[in-house]
C-alpha positions as CSV (number, residue, x, y, z in Angstrom):
1,M,-7.4,6.2,-14.9
2,F,-7.2,9.0,-17.5
3,G,-6.7,11.5,-14.7
4,D,-3.7,9.5,-13.6
5,M,-2.4,9.4,-17.1
6,M,-2.7,13.1,-17.6
7,G,-1.1,13.8,-14.3
8,M,1.8,11.5,-15.2
9,M,2.2,13.2,-18.6
10,N,2.3,16.6,-17.0
11,K,4.9,15.4,-14.5
12,I,7.0,14.0,-17.4
13,K,6.7,17.4,-19.2
14,D,7.7,19.2,-16.1
15,T,10.7,16.9,-15.6
16,Q,11.8,17.5,-19.2
17,A,11.7,21.2,-18.6
18,K,13.8,20.8,-15.4
19,V,16.3,18.6,-17.2
20,E,16.7,21.3,-19.9
21,E,17.1,24.0,-17.2
22,T,19.8,21.8,-15.5
23,K,21.6,21.4,-18.8
24,K,21.8,25.2,-19.2
25,R,22.9,25.6,-15.6
26,L,25.7,23.0,-16.2
27,D,27.1,25.4,-18.8
28,T,28.0,27.7,-15.9
29,V,29.6,25.0,-13.7
30,T,33.3,25.1,-14.3
31,L,35.7,22.3,-13.2
32,L,39.4,22.5,-12.9
33,E,41.6,19.5,-13.7
34,K,45.4,19.5,-13.3
35,S,48.2,17.2,-14.1
36,N,49.8,15.5,-11.1
37,D,52.7,18.0,-11.1
38,E,50.3,20.9,-12.0
39,L,52.3,21.7,-15.2
40,L,49.0,21.5,-17.2
41,K,45.6,22.9,-16.1
42,V,42.3,22.4,-17.9
43,K,39.0,24.3,-17.2
44,I,35.9,22.5,-18.5
45,T,32.2,23.0,-18.0
46,A,30.0,20.2,-16.6
47,N,28.6,20.0,-20.2
48,R,32.1,18.9,-21.3
49,E,33.1,22.2,-23.1
50,I,36.7,23.0,-22.6
51,K,37.1,26.7,-21.6
52,S,40.9,27.0,-21.1
53,I,44.1,25.2,-21.1
54,E,47.1,26.5,-19.2
55,M,50.6,24.9,-19.5
56,D,53.9,25.6,-18.0
57,D,56.6,26.6,-20.5
58,E,58.5,23.5,-19.5
59,L,56.0,21.4,-21.5
60,L,56.7,23.3,-24.7
61,Q,60.2,21.9,-24.8
62,D,59.1,18.3,-25.5
63,K,56.3,17.7,-28.0
64,E,55.8,14.1,-27.0
65,Q,55.6,14.9,-23.3
66,L,53.1,17.7,-24.0
67,E,50.9,15.3,-26.1
68,D,50.9,12.8,-23.2
69,Y,50.0,15.5,-20.7
70,L,47.2,16.8,-22.9
71,I,45.7,13.3,-23.4
72,L,45.9,12.3,-19.8
73,T,44.6,15.6,-18.3
74,L,41.9,16.2,-20.9
75,N,40.6,12.7,-20.4
76,K,40.5,13.2,-16.6
77,A,38.7,16.5,-17.1
78,I,36.1,15.0,-19.5
79,K,35.5,12.1,-17.1
80,K,35.0,14.5,-14.1
81,A,32.7,16.7,-16.1
82,G,30.7,13.7,-17.4
83,D,30.3,12.4,-13.8
84,V,29.0,15.7,-12.6
85,N,26.7,16.0,-15.6
86,E,25.3,12.5,-15.3
87,A,24.7,12.9,-11.5
88,E,22.9,16.3,-11.9
89,I,20.7,15.2,-14.8
90,S,19.9,11.8,-13.2
91,A,18.9,13.5,-9.9
92,V,16.5,15.8,-11.7
93,A,15.1,13.0,-13.9
94,K,14.7,10.5,-11.1
95,D,13.0,13.1,-8.9
96,G,10.4,13.9,-11.6
97,L,9.6,10.5,-12.9
98,P,6.5,8.8,-11.7
99,D,6.8,5.6,-9.7
100,I,6.4,2.8,-12.2
101,P,6.7,-0.7,-10.9
102,G,9.8,-2.5,-12.3
103,L,11.6,0.6,-13.3
104,T,13.1,1.5,-10.0
105,S,16.8,0.6,-9.4
């Protein structure tokens, strides 16, 4: 019984290390999100850190339009990054967790 517990604890520690490695790797995964007409482009990491924002000069003529574009495009970029982040972290965590009855989905 204690051998199983020690094995399980070691597996959990290994999984925690893999999750941390995955988080670091996700800093290097860059996603590009664009407005529908491509007047605004946002680069963001899978850890939800915005790296750059590019906008067409046309957007600089109308403050309200620019604000709307920023809100919509940034929200889409953050959602996309969050989805990638969650999928990657979940895959690593699920792969490394022991089979515990009642915890499987």
